[in-house]
C-alpha positions, -999 to +999 in steps of 0.1 A: -003+005-001+016+038-005+018+059+020-004+088+024+011+118+027-007+147+049-003+185+044-009+204+075-018+243+064-016+268+089-042+296+087-043+331+101-071+334+127-096+363+115-109+374+149-085+392+171-103+389+204-103+350+196-070+336+216-062+301+208-059+295+248-051+252+238-027+262+216-005+292+240-009+263+269+007+237+243+035+254+245+037+270+276+074+252+278+086+273+253+076+304+271+093+289+299+121+289+278+121+320+261+119+340+299+151+317+312+170+329+280+161+363+285+172+360+326+206+342+319+212+368+293+207+393+320+225+380+345+257+361+326+285+377+330+275+409+346+298+424+380+267+431+396+241+403+391+211+402+405+224+429+432+216+452+406+180+443+409+183+457+439+208+486+435+190+503+409+156+511+426+175+519+463+198+546+441+168+559+424+151+563+457+174+583+472+183+606+440+143+613+443+144+613+481+170+638+479+161+664+446+122+655+448+119+650+487+140+674+504+144+699+478+115+705+462+094+693+491+068+671+473+041+660+498+042+616+507+010+618+530+014+594+561+045+581+546+085+589+548+092+600+510+119+573+509+093+545+513+064+569+492+093+565+460+105+531+465+070+515+461+060+538+429+094+526+414+093+489+422+056+492+405+071+517+379+102+493+368+085+460+367+058+479+341+086+498+323+107+464+321+078+442+305+072+471+280+105+476+267+115+437+264+083+433+248+088+459+224+122+444+210+108+407+212+097+399+179+129+419+166+153+398+189+137+367+175+134+371+139+155+343+129+131+317+151+102+331+137+111+325+106+121+289+104+095+275+133+056+281+136+049+286+173+024+314+186+038+350+182+016+361+214+042+342+232+074+368+230+058+400+242+042+375+267+071+360+283+084+395+293+061+390+322+076+361+331+110+379+334+096+410+350+083+385+377+121+374+387+131+415+393+096+421+407+098+392+432+133+404+445+126+443+446+090+432+468+114+418+494+132+449+491+098+468+496+088+450+523+122+450+543+122+483+538+088+496+550+095+470+584+126+496+592+109+526+586+082+517+611+055+504+590+040+470+592+014+463+561-015+449+573-029+417+566-049+426+538-016+442+517-009+410+500-046+411+483-036+447+472-004+437+462-020+410+439-049+433+426-020+462+419+005+436+399-026+424+379-034+460+369+003+463+363+007+437+341-024+430+320-014+469+311+021+460+305+011+433+284-009+457+266+014+483+257+037+455+254+020+439+227+011+470+206+047+481+206+061+450+200+040+445+168+046+484+156+082+479+163+081+449+134+072+485+105+084+510+118+122+499+134+127+536+152+104+527+177+130+510+200+146+542+196+118+568+208+100+539+234+126+549+259+119+587+254+081+577+259+088+554+287+108+588+304+077+612+297+049+579+314+070+580+343+064+622+354+024+612+343+025+588+369+023+595+404+056+576+407+078+608+427+045+627+436+004+616+450-022+618+431-038+642+457-019+670+444-040+675+418-082+689+418-108+661+418-118+667+382-083+662+372-074+632+396-106+612+379-082+620+343-050+604+363-070+574+370-067+570+332-031+558+337-031+523+353-001+529+369-020+556+395-042+532+409-016+503+412+006+523+427-013+548+449-035+513+464-002+497+478+008+533+493-027+537+508-027+496+519+009+503+536-001+542+559-031+524+565-056+544+549-090+536+531-083+526+498-096+545+469-120+517+446-127+548+421-098+555+414-084+513+409-118+510+391-109+529+363-071+524+366-084+485+359-110+493+332-080+515+314-057+485+322-078+462+299-093+486+274-052+492+270-048+457+268-076+446+243-063+479+220-028+462+217-040+427+218-063+436+187-029+455+171-010+421+172-036+399+158-042+424+128-006+422+121+006+388+131-001+374+098+024+396+085+048+394+109+069+364+093+070+384+062+084+418+075+102+409+107 
């Protein structure tokens, strides 16, 4: 009997909102491999190694405390300014790192994309796993620094942390999906992105509280997902009541960013292997 040849044709999905979760689950080990490779590359043959993850927010905290806390006298509520700004930096650094790595993920893996089929969505999303490693280290640093300042996080702090982390992950993933697809078409995005992230830093309540703006502008500021993520953690540590309106607006904005980023990524996914 003659052997029958079977041909499998892989076609792009037309519906942007349809994510093949079964396919992503089947390739989950590949996602872990992408993340582990990135982690090894980042820390291999580095002088400071993992210590750099701790040194960076601490050094930035000292500089911000000196200029914005001591000299500019920016308010920090019930928290000392050093702890106030460290909370913002821990979450902001995680957000910025995920977006930066996700935006370059397709470009850096162009040879692999052209040779092997796998869900392209795994590349930008694997940046979240890489960022979570740094976040975990910085989170321990935050807890230790908070205790050293005499602020004992309440029991509810862990829940607030998870909610804030979820908002940050969703927002960073959405923006990362958008910029990674945009970077495929316009290669100068990689040069513009660092400047864009710096602007976002000052549009986020990292070095200042959202309370310094009027109530109407505060609602506009809450459209930035990092506002609800950062402010809720600060409120939890200081024992203040959570601003659920800000958290809700920031959470909804994060979901909107994710679906916009996903829609744009899915619309360009079919062309990635051709234009990368």
